[in-house]
C-alpha positions in Angstrom: -23.5 8.8 3.2 -20.9 6.1 2.6 -20.4 6.3 -1.2 -16.6 6.7 -1.4 -13.7 4.2 -1.9 -10.3 5.3 -0.7 -6.8 4.2 -1.8 -3.5 4.7 0.0 -0.1 3.2 -0.2 3.5 3.4 1.1 2.8 4.7 4.6 6.0 3.0 5.9 4.8 3.2 9.5 7.7 2.7 11.9 10.4 3.5 9.5 13.6 4.7 11.1 14.0 7.5 8.5 10.7 9.2 9.6 11.6 12.0 12.0 8.7 11.5 14.4 7.1 8.0 13.9 4.5 8.5 16.6 3.3 11.8 15.1 3.2 10.2 11.7 1.0 7.3 13.0 -1.3 9.8 14.7 -1.7 11.8 11.4 -2.6 8.6 9.6 -5.1 7.6 12.3 -6.6 11.1 12.1 -7.1 10.7 8.4 -8.7 7.3 8.8 -11.2 8.6 11.3 -12.0 11.5 9.0 -13.0 9.2 6.1 -15.2 6.9 8.2 -18.4 8.8 7.6 -18.0 8.6 3.8 -16.0 5.4 3.3 -17.6 2.2 2.1 -14.2 0.6 1.2 -10.5 1.2 1.8 -7.7 -0.3 -0.2 -4.2 -0.3 1.4 -1.8 -0.8 -1.5 1.2 -2.1 0.3 4.2 -1.0 2.3 1.8 0.2 5.0 4.3 -0.9 7.6 8.0 -0.5 7.0 8.6 -3.9 8.5 6.3 -6.6 9.8 6.7 -10.3 10.5 3.9 -12.3 12.1 4.9 -15.1 14.4 2.5 -17.8 15.4 2.1 -16.8 19.0 3.9 -13.4 19.3 2.7 -10.0 18.1 5.4 -7.5 17.1 5.6 -4.3 19.1 4.1 -1.1 17.8 1.3 0.3 15.6 -1.4 0.0 18.4 -3.2 3.2 17.4 -3.1 2.3 13.7 -4.4 -1.2 14.2 -7.1 0.0 16.6 -8.3 2.6 14.2 -8.4 0.1 11.3 -10.4 -2.3 13.5 -12.8 0.5 14.3 -13.3 1.2 10.6 -13.9 -2.5 9.9 -16.3 -2.9 12.8 -18.3 0.1 11.5 -18.8 -1.7 8.1 -15.9 -0.4 6.0 -14.6 -3.1 3.7 -10.8 -3.0 4.1 -8.4 -4.8 1.6 -4.6 -4.8 2.3 -2.4 -5.6 -0.6 1.0 -6.9 0.4 4.0 -4.7 -0.6 7.7 -5.5 -0.5 8.0 -4.2 3.1 4.9 -6.0 4.6 5.1 -9.3 2.8 4.9 -11.4 5.9 1.3 -10.8 6.9 -0.3 -14.2 7.6 -3.4 -14.8 9.6 -3.1 -12.5 12.7 -4.1 -9.1 11.1 -6.9 -10.5 8.9 -8.6 -12.4 11.7 -7.9 -9.8 14.5 -8.8 -6.6 12.6 -11.3 -8.1 10.2 -9.7 -7.3 6.8 -8.9 -9.0 3.6 -5.3 -9.5 2.7 -4.3 -10.0 -1.0 -0.9 -10.7 -2.6 -0.4 -9.7 -6.2 -2.6 -8.3 -8.9 -6.3 -8.0 -8.0 -9.4 -6.8 -10.0 -12.4 -5.3 -8.4 -15.6 -3.8 -9.8 -16.5 -0.6 -7.9 -19.7 1.3 -8.9 -19.7 -0.4 -12.2 -16.0 0.5 -13.0 -13.2 -2.0 -13.3 -10.2 -1.4 -11.1 -6.9 -3.3 -11.5 -4.6 -2.9 -8.5 -1.2 -4.0 -7.2 1.5 -2.6 -5.0 3.6 -2.0 -8.0 6.7 -4.1 -7.3 5.2 -7.2 -8.9 4.4 -5.6 -12.3 6.7 -2.6 -12.7 9.9 -3.9 -11.3 12.1 -5.8 -13.8 15.5 -6.0 -12.1 16.5 -9.7 -12.0 18.0 -9.4 -8.5 14.8 -7.8 -7.2 12.7 -10.5 -8.8 14.9 -13.2 -7.1 14.6 -11.5 -3.7 10.8 -11.1 -4.1 10.5 -14.8 -4.8 12.8 -15.7 -1.9 10.8 -13.6 0.6 7.6 -15.5 -0.4 9.2 -18.9 -0.2 7.7 -21.0 2.6 11.0 -22.7 3.6 12.8 -19.3 3.7 10.1 -17.9 5.8 10.3 -20.8 8.2 14.0 -20.4 8.6 13.7 -16.7 9.0 11.1 -17.1 11.8 13.6 -19.3 13.7 16.0 -16.3 14.2 15.3 -14.3 17.3 13.5 -11.0 16.6 16.2 -9.0 18.5 18.4 -9.7 15.4 15.8 -9.6 12.6 13.9 -6.4 13.5 17.0 -4.2 13.7 18.5 -5.8 10.5 15.2 -5.1 8.6 15.1 -1.5 9.6 18.7 -0.9 8.8 18.2 -2.5 5.4 15.1 -0.4 4.8 16.9 2.8 5.7 19.9 1.9 3.5 17.6 1.2 0.6 15.8 4.5 1.0 19.1 6.4 1.0 20.8 4.5 -1.8 17.9 3.3 -3.9 16.8 4.4 -7.3 16.0 8.1 -7.7 12.3 8.9 -7.3 11.1 10.5 -10.6 9.0 13.7 -10.6 6.5 11.9 -12.9 6.0 8.8 -15.0 6.3 8.9 -18.8 5.1 6.6 -21.6 8.3 4.4 -21.2 7.9 3.8 -17.5 7.6 0.1 -16.6 4.3 0.6 -14.9 2.9 2.5 -17.9 4.1 -0.2 -20.3 2.6 -3.0 -18.2 -0.7 -1.1 -17.9 -0.9 -0.6 -21.7 0.0 -4.2 -22.5 -2.6 -5.4 -19.9 -5.2 -3.1 -21.3 -4.7 -4.4 -24.8 -6.1 -7.8 -23.7 -8.4 -6.5 -21.0 -10.1 -3.4 -22.7 -12.8 -3.3 -19.9 -10.3 -1.9 -17.4 -11.1 1.7 -16.3 -8.4 2.3 -13.7 -5.0 0.9 -12.9 -4.0 1.8 -9.3 -0.4 1.3 -8.0 1.9 2.4 -5.2 5.6 1.5 -4.7 7.1 4.3 -6.8 6.6 7.2 -4.3 5.5 9.4 -7.1 2.0 11.0 -7.6 0.8 10.4 -11.2 -2.5 10.2 -13.1 -2.1 9.3 -16.7 -4.7 8.6 -19.4 -3.6 5.5 -21.2 -6.8 4.7 -23.2 -10.1 6.3 -24.3 -11.7 5.6 -20.9 -8.7 4.3 -18.9 -6.4 6.0 -16.4 -3.3 4.8 -14.6 -3.0 6.2 -11.1 0.1 6.0 -8.9 -0.8 7.1 -5.4 2.5 8.7 -4.3 3.1 8.0 -0.6 1.8 8.8 2.9 4.9 9.8 4.7 6.6 12.3 2.4 4.0 13.4 -0.1 1.1 12.5 2.2 -1.2 11.7 -0.7 -4.1 9.3 -1.2 -6.8 8.5 -3.8 -10.6 8.6 -3.6 -13.3 7.4 -5.9 -16.6 9.0 -5.3 -18.6 6.9 -7.7 -18.1 9.4 -10.6 -14.5 10.5 -10.5 -11.1 9.5 -9.2 -9.0 12.2 -7.6 -5.7 12.4 -5.7 -5.7 14.4 -2.5 -3.5 15.3 0.4 -3.8 14.0 4.0 -2.5 17.3 5.4 -5.5 19.2 4.1 -7.8 17.1 6.3 -5.4 17.4 9.3 -5.3 21.2 9.0 -9.1 21.4 8.9 -9.7 18.9 11.6 
């Protein structure tokens, strides 16, 4: 019976710092196939791919198994929504039309089984560094995108993966948990004050697994990631829980 909604973020498929990218992709595809009998909807909350840039007539190499499995889910009736992250900003029309998914950029609100879910990758609401904000705006600028697309992929793809790897090694320390002063927590509480109907805030980006009660009936969930922690979220119509992909893999 298809009565579950699934949430996953930060898969970083194709990342150079993942030891065995092919095995990682197969693990994700195995998980996707495992949820098909019970999934009515799937939300991909950004950074699904470590790097992706869609050209008008050229398809970037890789991710064949993943895209095929997503297409199979969509064809079977699962509603798939892909929220852009900071690594997969440049999705335009190829993946939505070819796979049959909805792509969103920024904060979205969905009513699921009578509950209100507010979702975003997490970089647009919980990231306050001025330099990061400037870069985020630049990457979404149409003129900058046009100029970037004019550079041959032999230069841009390698550069993007090196940048990603450097950011992973030298970026901010990943916390063990989020507290009341975390930027995502502060955003959620402020948003809740003017939108008291929200039941769940769901984010990715931070690579930490967290489930915090921020109101009488409201929880803020940060999904962790699906390359290190291998975590995902599931709403079964009555409760939201965080689970591990490896548990499915071991039992399959």
